[in-house]
Each structure stands twice: as structure tokens, then as C-alpha cells.
All heavy atoms as TSV, in Angstrom:
chain	resi	resn	atom	element	x	y	z
A	1	MET	N	N	0.852	-1.179	0.000
A	1	MET	CA	C	0.000	0.000	0.000
A	1	MET	C	C	0.889	1.230	0.000
A	1	MET	O	O	1.791	1.348	0.816
A	1	MET	CB	C	-0.912	-0.032	1.219
A	1	MET	CG	C	-1.713	1.215	1.481
A	1	MET	SD	S	-2.880	1.700	0.224
A	1	MET	CE	C	-3.992	0.359	0.217
A	2	ASP	N	N	0.634	2.112	-0.919
A	2	ASP	CA	C	1.391	3.359	-1.032
A	2	ASP	C	C	1.028	4.269	0.148
A	2	ASP	O	O	-0.149	4.562	0.376
A	2	ASP	CB	C	1.041	4.031	-2.359
A	2	ASP	CG	C	1.883	5.255	-2.642
A	2	ASP	OD1	O	2.545	5.779	-1.726
A	2	ASP	OD2	O	1.875	5.708	-3.796
A	3	HIS	N	N	2.029	4.718	0.888
A	3	HIS	CA	C	1.790	5.555	2.057
A	3	HIS	C	C	1.166	6.896	1.686
A	3	HIS	O	O	0.385	7.444	2.459
A	3	HIS	CB	C	3.095	5.769	2.833
A	3	HIS	CG	C	3.594	4.516	3.468
A	3	HIS	ND1	N	3.013	3.970	4.581
A	3	HIS	CD2	C	4.599	3.669	3.123
A	3	HIS	CE1	C	3.643	2.867	4.910
A	3	HIS	NE2	N	4.610	2.651	4.041
A	4	ARG	N	N	1.476	7.407	0.511
A	4	ARG	CA	C	0.862	8.675	0.077
A	4	ARG	C	C	-0.637	8.508	-0.111
A	4	ARG	O	O	-1.414	9.380	0.241
A	4	ARG	CB	C	1.512	9.185	-1.215
A	4	ARG	CG	C	2.972	9.610	-1.004
A	4	ARG	CD	C	3.602	9.979	-2.309
A	4	ARG	NE	N	3.731	8.722	-3.076
A	4	ARG	CZ	C	4.072	8.645	-4.340
A	4	ARG	NH1	N	4.326	9.742	-5.021
A	4	ARG	NH2	N	4.167	7.478	-4.951
A	5	LEU	N	N	-1.040	7.363	-0.664
A	5	LEU	CA	C	-2.463	7.090	-0.846
A	5	LEU	C	C	-3.149	6.943	0.506
A	5	LEU	O	O	-4.244	7.476	0.716
A	5	LEU	CB	C	-2.654	5.816	-1.676
A	5	LEU	CG	C	-4.095	5.389	-1.935
A	5	LEU	CD1	C	-4.844	6.459	-2.719
A	5	LEU	CD2	C	-4.126	4.075	-2.686
A	6	LEU	N	N	-2.509	6.278	1.427
A	6	LEU	CA	C	-3.072	6.087	2.757
A	6	LEU	C	C	-3.300	7.427	3.467
A	6	LEU	O	O	-4.241	7.569	4.237
A	6	LEU	CB	C	-2.150	5.187	3.580
A	6	LEU	CG	C	-2.685	4.658	4.899
A	6	LEU	CD1	C	-3.977	3.880	4.701
A	6	LEU	CD2	C	-1.651	3.787	5.574
A	7	GLU	N	N	-2.476	8.406	3.177
A	7	GLU	CA	C	-2.615	9.724	3.801
A	7	GLU	C	C	-3.807	10.499	3.261
A	7	GLU	O	O	-4.366	11.331	3.978
A	7	GLU	CB	C	-1.346	10.550	3.593
A	7	GLU	CG	C	-0.157	10.043	4.376
A	7	GLU	CD	C	1.106	10.826	4.070
A	7	GLU	OE1	O	1.014	11.901	3.438
A	7	GLU	OE2	O	2.177	10.372	4.462
A	8	ILE	N	N	-4.217	10.252	2.015
A	8	ILE	CA	C	-5.273	11.082	1.432
A	8	ILE	C	C	-6.653	10.423	1.398
A	8	ILE	O	O	-7.646	11.119	1.260
A	8	ILE	CB	C	-4.907	11.573	0.015
A	8	ILE	CG1	C	-4.693	10.398	-0.933
A	8	ILE	CG2	C	-3.697	12.474	0.046
A	8	ILE	CD1	C	-4.510	10.787	-2.378
A	9	ILE	N	N	-6.724	9.102	1.520
A	9	ILE	CA	C	-8.037	8.468	1.507
A	9	ILE	C	C	-8.630	8.473	2.915
A	9	ILE	O	O	-7.911	8.546	3.906
A	9	ILE	CB	C	-8.005	7.036	0.937
A	9	ILE	CG1	C	-7.074	6.130	1.744
A	9	ILE	CG2	C	-7.637	7.047	-0.526
A	9	ILE	CD1	C	-7.107	4.692	1.304
A	10	ALA	N	N	-9.960	8.425	2.973
A	10	ALA	CA	C	-10.659	8.465	4.255
A	10	ALA	C	C	-11.771	7.430	4.256
A	10	ALA	O	O	-12.253	7.004	3.211
A	10	ALA	CB	C	-11.224	9.861	4.491
A	11	CYS	N	N	-12.184	7.086	5.435
A	11	CYS	CA	C	-13.283	6.137	5.608
A	11	CYS	C	C	-14.549	6.724	4.976
A	11	CYS	O	O	-14.896	7.885	5.235
A	11	CYS	CB	C	-13.508	5.881	7.092
A	11	CYS	SG	S	-14.951	4.857	7.436
A	12	PRO	N	N	-15.240	5.964	4.152
A	12	PRO	CA	C	-16.453	6.480	3.518
A	12	PRO	C	C	-17.619	6.642	4.491
A	12	PRO	O	O	-18.584	7.334	4.184
A	12	PRO	CB	C	-16.773	5.422	2.459
A	12	PRO	CG	C	-16.132	4.183	2.940
A	12	PRO	CD	C	-14.916	4.609	3.710
A	13	VAL	N	N	-17.510	6.072	5.667
A	13	VAL	CA	C	-18.589	6.165	6.647
A	13	VAL	C	C	-18.416	7.399	7.536
A	13	VAL	O	O	-19.312	8.230	7.643
A	13	VAL	CB	C	-18.660	4.876	7.509
A	13	VAL	CG1	C	-19.749	4.972	8.556
A	13	VAL	CG2	C	-18.872	3.659	6.616
A	14	CYS	N	N	-17.235	7.530	8.164
A	14	CYS	CA	C	-17.021	8.628	9.115
A	14	CYS	C	C	-16.018	9.672	8.629
A	14	CYS	O	O	-15.802	10.668	9.294
A	14	CYS	CB	C	-16.555	8.071	10.451
A	14	CYS	SG	S	-14.869	7.410	10.437
A	15	HIS	N	N	-15.373	9.423	7.496
A	15	HIS	CA	C	-14.356	10.307	6.908
A	15	HIS	C	C	-13.088	10.406	7.756
A	15	HIS	O	O	-12.329	11.353	7.638
A	15	HIS	CB	C	-14.928	11.701	6.622
A	15	HIS	CG	C	-16.163	11.652	5.800
A	15	HIS	ND1	N	-16.159	11.313	4.472
A	15	HIS	CD2	C	-17.469	11.861	6.122
A	15	HIS	CE1	C	-17.389	11.333	4.004
A	15	HIS	NE2	N	-18.218	11.656	4.990
A	16	GLY	N	N	-12.875	9.404	8.601
A	16	GLY	CA	C	-11.679	9.361	9.435
A	16	GLY	C	C	-10.515	8.690	8.722
A	16	GLY	O	O	-10.637	8.187	7.611
A	17	LYS	N	N	-9.379	8.670	9.393
A	17	LYS	CA	C	-8.159	8.074	8.857
A	17	LYS	C	C	-8.181	6.557	9.007
A	17	LYS	O	O	-8.816	6.013	9.897
A	17	LYS	CB	C	-6.927	8.624	9.584
A	17	LYS	CG	C	-6.681	10.094	9.368
A	17	LYS	CD	C	-6.087	10.312	8.018
A	17	LYS	CE	C	-5.725	11.780	7.832
A	17	LYS	NZ	N	-5.218	12.040	6.517
A	18	PHE	N	N	-7.444	5.912	8.117
A	18	PHE	CA	C	-7.295	4.462	8.137
A	18	PHE	C	C	-5.938	4.077	8.694
A	18	PHE	O	O	-4.972	4.837	8.603
A	18	PHE	CB	C	-7.342	3.899	6.713
A	18	PHE	CG	C	-8.700	3.815	6.107
A	18	PHE	CD1	C	-8.989	4.513	4.947
A	18	PHE	CD2	C	-9.685	3.015	6.651
A	18	PHE	CE1	C	-10.234	4.413	4.354
A	18	PHE	CE2	C	-10.935	2.907	6.065
A	18	PHE	CZ	C	-11.204	3.611	4.907
A	19	SER	N	N	-5.863	2.874	9.215
A	19	SER	CA	C	-4.573	2.224	9.444
A	19	SER	C	C	-4.561	1.027	8.502
A	19	SER	O	O	-5.612	0.534	8.094
A	19	SER	CB	C	-4.410	1.805	10.907
A	19	SER	OG	O	-5.420	0.915	11.291
A	20	TYR	N	N	-3.355	0.578	8.146
A	20	TYR	CA	C	-3.234	-0.503	7.168
A	20	TYR	C	C	-2.795	-1.775	7.849
A	20	TYR	O	O	-1.808	-1.797	8.582
A	20	TYR	CB	C	-2.236	-0.104	6.083
A	20	TYR	CG	C	-2.076	-1.136	4.999
A	20	TYR	CD1	C	-3.161	-1.551	4.249
A	20	TYR	CD2	C	-0.838	-1.697	4.726
A	20	TYR	CE1	C	-3.027	-2.496	3.247
A	20	TYR	CE2	C	-0.681	-2.641	3.724
A	20	TYR	CZ	C	-1.777	-3.033	2.989
A	20	TYR	OH	O	-1.649	-3.970	2.003
A	21	ASP	N	N	-3.535	-2.832	7.627
A	21	ASP	CA	C	-3.202	-4.157	8.153
A	21	ASP	C	C	-2.511	-4.943	7.038
A	21	ASP	O	O	-3.170	-5.440	6.126
A	21	ASP	CB	C	-4.480	-4.861	8.612
A	21	ASP	CG	C	-4.229	-6.243	9.182
A	21	ASP	OD1	O	-3.076	-6.717	9.133
A	21	ASP	OD2	O	-5.194	-6.852	9.670
A	22	LYS	N	N	-1.188	-5.027	7.112
A	22	LYS	CA	C	-0.403	-5.710	6.072
A	22	LYS	C	C	-0.693	-7.204	6.018
A	22	LYS	O	O	-0.657	-7.810	4.958
A	22	LYS	CB	C	1.096	-5.493	6.308
A	22	LYS	CG	C	1.553	-4.096	6.087
A	22	LYS	CD	C	3.040	-3.979	6.354
A	22	LYS	CE	C	3.480	-2.544	6.235
A	22	LYS	NZ	N	4.911	-2.383	6.479
A	23	GLU	N	N	-0.957	-7.791	7.155
A	23	GLU	CA	C	-1.188	-9.234	7.222
A	23	GLU	C	C	-2.466	-9.645	6.485
A	23	GLU	O	O	-2.487	-10.612	5.738
A	23	GLU	CB	C	-1.278	-9.671	8.681
A	23	GLU	CG	C	-1.437	-11.154	8.865
A	23	GLU	CD	C	-1.459	-11.534	10.331
A	23	GLU	OE1	O	-0.661	-10.979	11.105
A	23	GLU	OE2	O	-2.287	-12.383	10.686
A	24	ASN	N	N	-3.540	-8.896	6.683
A	24	ASN	CA	C	-4.830	-9.224	6.075
A	24	ASN	C	C	-5.156	-8.390	4.839
A	24	ASN	O	O	-6.224	-8.565	4.252
A	24	ASN	CB	C	-5.954	-9.055	7.102
A	24	ASN	CG	C	-5.820	-10.023	8.246
A	24	ASN	OD1	O	-5.553	-11.195	8.044
A	24	ASN	ND2	N	-5.991	-9.529	9.458
A	25	LEU	N	N	-4.248	-7.490	4.461
A	25	LEU	CA	C	-4.453	-6.598	3.318
A	25	LEU	C	C	-5.798	-5.866	3.432
A	25	LEU	O	O	-6.661	-5.939	2.561
A	25	LEU	CB	C	-4.376	-7.366	2.001
A	25	LEU	CG	C	-3.055	-8.059	1.711
A	25	LEU	CD1	C	-3.155	-8.860	0.423
A	25	LEU	CD2	C	-1.909	-7.073	1.655
A	26	GLU	N	N	-5.932	-5.126	4.534
A	26	GLU	CA	C	-7.161	-4.390	4.796
A	26	GLU	C	C	-6.844	-2.997	5.330
A	26	GLU	O	O	-5.829	-2.792	5.988
A	26	GLU	CB	C	-8.013	-5.099	5.846
A	26	GLU	CG	C	-8.524	-6.437	5.419
A	26	GLU	CD	C	-9.287	-7.151	6.508
A	26	GLU	OE1	O	-8.857	-7.107	7.689
A	26	GLU	OE2	O	-10.323	-7.754	6.186
A	27	LEU	N	N	-7.749	-2.074	5.050
A	27	LEU	CA	C	-7.709	-0.762	5.662
A	27	LEU	C	C	-8.664	-0.792	6.842
A	27	LEU	O	O	-9.825	-1.183	6.701
A	27	LEU	CB	C	-8.139	0.316	4.661
A	27	LEU	CG	C	-7.201	0.506	3.475
A	27	LEU	CD1	C	-7.820	1.462	2.475
A	27	LEU	CD2	C	-5.852	1.016	3.928
A	28	ILE	N	N	-8.177	-0.364	7.999
A	28	ILE	CA	C	-8.943	-0.456	9.230
A	28	ILE	C	C	-9.388	0.927	9.676
A	28	ILE	O	O	-8.577	1.836	9.814
A	28	ILE	CB	C	-8.096	-1.089	10.369
A	28	ILE	CG1	C	-7.499	-2.418	9.934
A	28	ILE	CG2	C	-8.895	-1.204	11.656
A	28	ILE	CD1	C	-8.488	-3.503	9.645
A	29	CYS	N	N	-10.707	1.064	9.895
A	29	CYS	CA	C	-11.250	2.262	10.517
A	29	CYS	C	C	-11.564	1.882	11.954
A	29	CYS	O	O	-12.508	1.115	12.208
A	29	CYS	CB	C	-12.514	2.744	9.800
A	29	CYS	SG	S	-13.253	4.173	10.635
A	30	LYS	N	N	-10.768	2.386	12.878
A	30	LYS	CA	C	-10.934	2.016	14.279
A	30	LYS	C	C	-12.199	2.622	14.884
A	30	LYS	O	O	-12.827	2.024	15.745
A	30	LYS	CB	C	-9.708	2.434	15.088
A	30	LYS	CG	C	-8.478	1.645	14.694
A	30	LYS	CD	C	-7.272	2.050	15.496
A	30	LYS	CE	C	-6.078	1.230	15.037
A	30	LYS	NZ	N	-4.877	1.524	15.796
A	31	PHE	N	N	-12.592	3.792	14.406
A	31	PHE	CA	C	-13.778	4.453	14.948
A	31	PHE	C	C	-15.045	3.657	14.641
A	31	PHE	O	O	-15.880	3.434	15.505
A	31	PHE	CB	C	-13.891	5.875	14.395
A	31	PHE	CG	C	-15.054	6.628	14.949
A	31	PHE	CD1	C	-15.012	7.157	16.233
A	31	PHE	CD2	C	-16.197	6.816	14.195
A	31	PHE	CE1	C	-16.099	7.838	16.755
A	31	PHE	CE2	C	-17.285	7.495	14.706
A	31	PHE	CZ	C	-17.232	8.018	15.987
A	32	ASP	N	N	-15.196	3.234	13.391
A	32	ASP	CA	C	-16.388	2.477	12.975
A	32	ASP	C	C	-16.230	0.972	13.154
A	32	ASP	O	O	-17.183	0.223	12.944
A	32	ASP	CB	C	-16.712	2.758	11.505
A	32	ASP	CG	C	-17.146	4.180	11.281
A	32	ASP	OD1	O	-17.974	4.676	12.066
A	32	ASP	OD2	O	-16.659	4.796	10.322
A	33	ARG	N	N	-15.003	0.524	13.497
A	33	ARG	CA	C	-14.691	-0.906	13.635
A	33	ARG	C	C	-15.029	-1.662	12.353
A	33	ARG	O	O	-15.712	-2.672	12.364
A	33	ARG	CB	C	-15.387	-1.492	14.854
A	33	ARG	CG	C	-14.895	-0.886	16.150
A	33	ARG	CD	C	-15.323	-1.597	17.411
A	33	ARG	NE	N	-16.458	-2.460	17.304
A	33	ARG	CZ	C	-17.577	-2.321	18.018
A	33	ARG	NH1	N	-17.684	-1.347	18.863
A	33	ARG	NH2	N	-18.568	-3.170	17.882
A	34	LEU	N	N	-14.511	-1.118	11.238
A	34	LEU	CA	C	-14.703	-1.735	9.931
A	34	LEU	C	C	-13.354	-1.992	9.277
A	34	LEU	O	O	-12.418	-1.212	9.445
A	34	LEU	CB	C	-15.532	-0.830	9.015
A	34	LEU	CG	C	-16.990	-0.622	9.399
A	34	LEU	CD1	C	-17.619	0.438	8.495
A	34	LEU	CD2	C	-17.759	-1.919	9.303
A	35	ALA	N	N	-13.277	-3.072	8.513
A	35	ALA	CA	C	-12.077	-3.410	7.747
A	35	ALA	C	C	-12.466	-3.461	6.272
A	35	ALA	O	O	-13.332	-4.234	5.875
A	35	ALA	CB	C	-11.519	-4.750	8.192
A	36	PHE	N	N	-11.831	-2.600	5.477
A	36	PHE	CA	C	-12.097	-2.534	4.042
A	36	PHE	C	C	-10.994	-3.290	3.303
A	36	PHE	O	O	-9.807	-3.074	3.564
A	36	PHE	CB	C	-12.125	-1.076	3.570
A	36	PHE	CG	C	-13.285	-0.293	4.119
A	36	PHE	CD1	C	-13.201	0.328	5.355
A	36	PHE	CD2	C	-14.468	-0.183	3.407
A	36	PHE	CE1	C	-14.273	1.038	5.871
A	36	PHE	CE2	C	-15.544	0.532	3.905
A	36	PHE	CZ	C	-15.446	1.137	5.138
A	37	PRO	N	N	-11.356	-4.166	2.387
A	37	PRO	CA	C	-10.347	-4.969	1.690
A	37	PRO	C	C	-9.516	-4.140	0.703
A	37	PRO	O	O	-9.975	-3.117	0.190
A	37	PRO	CB	C	-11.181	-6.011	0.946
A	37	PRO	CG	C	-12.493	-5.355	0.719
A	37	PRO	CD	C	-12.717	-4.465	1.909
A	38	VAL	N	N	-8.299	-4.618	0.465
A	38	VAL	CA	C	-7.438	-4.061	-0.583
A	38	VAL	C	C	-7.195	-5.203	-1.554
A	38	VAL	O	O	-6.600	-6.214	-1.194
A	38	VAL	CB	C	-6.101	-3.538	-0.009
A	38	VAL	CG1	C	-5.199	-3.038	-1.119
A	38	VAL	CG2	C	-6.362	-2.446	1.020
A	39	ARG	N	N	-7.691	-5.041	-2.776
A	39	ARG	CA	C	-7.570	-6.101	-3.790
A	39	ARG	C	C	-6.676	-5.624	-4.922
A	39	ARG	O	O	-6.939	-4.586	-5.525
A	39	ARG	CB	C	-8.955	-6.466	-4.335
A	39	ARG	CG	C	-9.854	-7.054	-3.270
A	39	ARG	CD	C	-11.168	-7.529	-3.843
A	39	ARG	NE	N	-12.027	-7.959	-2.760
A	39	ARG	CZ	C	-13.276	-7.551	-2.596
A	39	ARG	NH1	N	-13.826	-6.714	-3.455
A	39	ARG	NH2	N	-13.984	-7.989	-1.585
A	40	ASP	N	N	-5.635	-6.379	-5.189
A	40	ASP	CA	C	-4.668	-6.033	-6.240
A	40	ASP	C	C	-4.112	-4.628	-6.051
A	40	ASP	O	O	-3.897	-3.887	-7.001
A	40	ASP	CB	C	-5.292	-6.173	-7.627
A	40	ASP	CG	C	-5.725	-7.588	-7.937
A	40	ASP	OD1	O	-4.994	-8.520	-7.529
A	40	ASP	OD2	O	-6.770	-7.776	-8.574
A	41	GLY	N	N	-3.914	-4.247	-4.784
A	41	GLY	CA	C	-3.352	-2.940	-4.465
A	41	GLY	C	C	-4.349	-1.799	-4.515
A	41	GLY	O	O	-3.977	-0.649	-4.329
A	42	ILE	N	N	-5.622	-2.096	-4.740
A	42	ILE	CA	C	-6.650	-1.058	-4.847
A	42	ILE	C	C	-7.615	-1.194	-3.673
A	42	ILE	O	O	-8.244	-2.239	-3.500
A	42	ILE	CB	C	-7.421	-1.187	-6.175
A	42	ILE	CG1	C	-6.453	-1.046	-7.335
A	42	ILE	CG2	C	-8.540	-0.146	-6.254
A	42	ILE	CD1	C	-7.048	-1.396	-8.675
A	43	PRO	N	N	-7.763	-0.119	-2.865
A	43	PRO	CA	C	-8.704	-0.175	-1.748
A	43	PRO	C	C	-10.145	-0.222	-2.255
A	43	PRO	O	O	-10.518	0.519	-3.161
A	43	PRO	CB	C	-8.460	1.137	-1.001
A	43	PRO	CG	C	-7.212	1.703	-1.563
A	43	PRO	CD	C	-7.007	1.116	-2.902
A	44	VAL	N	N	-10.932	-1.103	-1.673
A	44	VAL	CA	C	-12.355	-1.208	-2.003
A	44	VAL	C	C	-13.103	-0.503	-0.874
A	44	VAL	O	O	-13.300	-1.058	0.201
A	44	VAL	CB	C	-12.801	-2.678	-2.130
A	44	VAL	CG1	C	-14.277	-2.764	-2.468
A	44	VAL	CG2	C	-11.960	-3.400	-3.180
A	45	LEU	N	N	-13.498	0.736	-1.122
A	45	LEU	CA	C	-14.086	1.565	-0.077
A	45	LEU	C	C	-15.603	1.594	-0.155
A	45	LEU	O	O	-16.236	2.638	-0.046
A	45	LEU	CB	C	-13.511	2.987	-0.156
A	45	LEU	CG	C	-11.997	3.076	0.017
A	45	LEU	CD1	C	-11.533	4.510	-0.091
A	45	LEU	CD2	C	-11.568	2.457	1.330
A	46	LEU	N	N	-16.187	0.434	-0.314
A	46	LEU	CA	C	-17.635	0.303	-0.335
A	46	LEU	C	C	-18.069	-0.278	1.011
A	46	LEU	O	O	-17.549	-1.300	1.447
A	46	LEU	CB	C	-18.083	-0.611	-1.473
A	46	LEU	CG	C	-17.675	-0.171	-2.876
A	46	LEU	CD1	C	-18.000	-1.260	-3.886
A	46	LEU	CD2	C	-18.392	1.119	-3.233
A	47	GLU	N	N	-19.032	0.384	1.629
A	47	GLU	CA	C	-19.461	-0.049	2.957
A	47	GLU	C	C	-19.962	-1.493	2.961
A	47	GLU	O	O	-19.719	-2.239	3.900
A	47	GLU	CB	C	-20.544	0.888	3.476
A	47	GLU	CG	C	-20.882	0.663	4.920
A	47	GLU	CD	C	-21.858	1.680	5.471
A	47	GLU	OE1	O	-22.222	2.632	4.756
A	47	GLU	OE2	O	-22.267	1.503	6.624
A	48	ASN	N	N	-20.625	-1.905	1.883
A	48	ASN	CA	C	-21.141	-3.272	1.842
A	48	ASN	C	C	-20.041	-4.312	1.613
A	48	ASN	O	O	-20.277	-5.504	1.747
A	48	ASN	CB	C	-22.252	-3.421	0.799
A	48	ASN	CG	C	-21.777	-3.164	-0.606
A	48	ASN	OD1	O	-20.748	-2.536	-0.822
A	48	ASN	ND2	N	-22.530	-3.629	-1.578
A	49	GLU	N	N	-18.829	-3.897	1.268
A	49	GLU	CA	C	-17.684	-4.807	1.116
A	49	GLU	C	C	-16.858	-4.899	2.399
A	49	GLU	O	O	-16.004	-5.782	2.519
A	49	GLU	CB	C	-16.769	-4.320	-0.019
A	49	GLU	CG	C	-17.362	-4.449	-1.395
A	49	GLU	CD	C	-17.361	-5.883	-1.900
A	49	GLU	OE1	O	-16.461	-6.659	-1.540
A	49	GLU	OE2	O	-18.283	-6.219	-2.661
A	50	ALA	N	N	-17.088	-4.009	3.342
A	50	ALA	CA	C	-16.327	-3.996	4.594
A	50	ALA	C	C	-16.824	-5.092	5.520
A	50	ALA	O	O	-17.983	-5.493	5.466
A	50	ALA	CB	C	-16.461	-2.640	5.272
A	51	ARG	N	N	-15.905	-5.548	6.365
A	51	ARG	CA	C	-16.318	-6.509	7.383
A	51	ARG	C	C	-16.237	-5.818	8.742
A	51	ARG	O	O	-15.370	-4.968	8.985
A	51	ARG	CB	C	-15.470	-7.770	7.347
A	51	ARG	CG	C	-14.057	-7.620	7.825
A	51	ARG	CD	C	-13.324	-8.973	7.843
A	51	ARG	NE	N	-11.957	-8.753	8.262
A	51	ARG	CZ	C	-11.532	-8.848	9.525
A	51	ARG	NH1	N	-12.371	-9.157	10.475
A	51	ARG	NH2	N	-10.265	-8.631	9.833
A	52	ALA	N	N	-17.165	-6.170	9.591
A	52	ALA	CA	C	-17.177	-5.623	10.950
A	52	ALA	C	C	-16.073	-6.284	11.766
A	52	ALA	O	O	-15.849	-7.483	11.657
A	52	ALA	CB	C	-18.524	-5.860	11.594
A	53	LEU	N	N	-15.403	-5.483	12.551
A	53	LEU	CA	C	-14.336	-5.995	13.410
A	53	LEU	C	C	-14.878	-6.267	14.805
A	53	LEU	O	O	-15.631	-5.460	15.339
A	53	LEU	CB	C	-13.200	-4.985	13.521
A	53	LEU	CG	C	-12.412	-4.684	12.258
A	53	LEU	CD1	C	-11.438	-3.552	12.519
A	53	LEU	CD2	C	-11.675	-5.908	11.796
A	54	PRO	N	N	-14.489	-7.385	15.398
A	54	PRO	CA	C	-14.828	-7.598	16.797
A	54	PRO	C	C	-14.169	-6.508	17.649
A	54	PRO	O	O	-13.135	-5.944	17.256
A	54	PRO	CB	C	-14.222	-8.958	17.118
A	54	PRO	CG	C	-13.926	-9.591	15.805
A	54	PRO	CD	C	-13.741	-8.479	14.833
A	55	THR	N	N	-14.721	-6.208	18.778
A	55	THR	CA	C	-14.212	-5.127	19.635
A	55	THR	C	C	-12.729	-5.276	19.928
A	55	THR	O	O	-11.968	-4.332	19.818
A	55	THR	CB	C	-15.006	-5.072	20.945
A	55	THR	OG1	O	-16.382	-4.931	20.635
A	55	THR	CG2	C	-14.551	-3.920	21.807
A	56	GLU	N	N	-12.279	-6.477	20.271
A	56	GLU	CA	C	-10.873	-6.658	20.644
A	56	GLU	C	C	-9.926	-6.538	19.442
A	56	GLU	O	O	-8.781	-6.176	19.593
A	56	GLU	CB	C	-10.651	-8.006	21.336
A	56	GLU	CG	C	-10.915	-9.233	20.473
A	56	GLU	CD	C	-12.379	-9.644	20.421
A	56	GLU	OE1	O	-13.212	-9.060	21.096
A	56	GLU	OE2	O	-12.684	-10.573	19.644
A	57	GLU	N	N	-10.395	-6.795	18.220
A	57	GLU	CA	C	-9.539	-6.720	17.038
A	57	GLU	C	C	-9.330	-5.285	16.575
A	57	GLU	O	O	-8.359	-4.967	15.927
A	57	GLU	CB	C	-10.153	-7.536	15.892
A	57	GLU	CG	C	-9.230	-7.707	14.704
A	57	GLU	CD	C	-9.805	-8.601	13.638
A	57	GLU	OE1	O	-10.756	-9.345	13.924
A	57	GLU	OE2	O	-9.292	-8.549	12.516
A	58	SER	N	N	-10.221	-4.371	16.900
A	58	SER	CA	C	-10.141	-3.010	16.392
A	58	SER	C	C	-9.232	-2.113	17.220
A	58	SER	O	O	-9.058	-0.957	16.916
A	58	SER	CB	C	-11.539	-2.386	16.327
A	58	SER	OG	O	-12.100	-2.296	17.615
A	59	ARG	N	N	-8.621	-2.638	18.261
A	59	ARG	CA	C	-7.772	-1.802	19.129
A	59	ARG	C	C	-6.405	-1.640	18.612
A	59	ARG	O	O	-5.774	-2.128	17.897
A	59	ARG	CB	C	-7.704	-2.405	20.519
A	59	ARG	CG	C	-9.022	-2.285	21.194
A	59	ARG	CD	C	-8.945	-2.791	22.588
A	59	ARG	NE	N	-10.282	-2.701	23.138
A	59	ARG	CZ	C	-10.673	-3.318	24.204
A	59	ARG	NH1	N	-9.859	-4.074	24.880
A	59	ARG	NH2	N	-11.889	-3.185	24.654
């Protein structure tokens, strides 16, 4: 994931910043507890494609 891209994209739900999970190739919104997939290096920022994070995983 390009760090410059990570700096300019925002969560489509709350417009907050993402953190990047290299292991699962996901963008994590800690506020909404959502994980958005990154497929072939392209973030999929559709709310219906995100998975909900359990409380302990979003910390």
C-alpha cells in the first residue's frame, strides 16, 4: 500500500483516517470498527464490502 495514498483516503462512513493491516491486506477504521479490503493494491471503499471488526480486534 502506497503511504501517500493512505494519507489522502478516508473512511467512507465517518471520513476518518485508516490504518493498514499488512497481514490481512485491509484498511482499518478504528472508529467504525470496519475493515475494508485491498484487492490487487486497490482499496475497495464500499461499505457493503467492509467486514465488521470484533471489539478486541479493532484496538
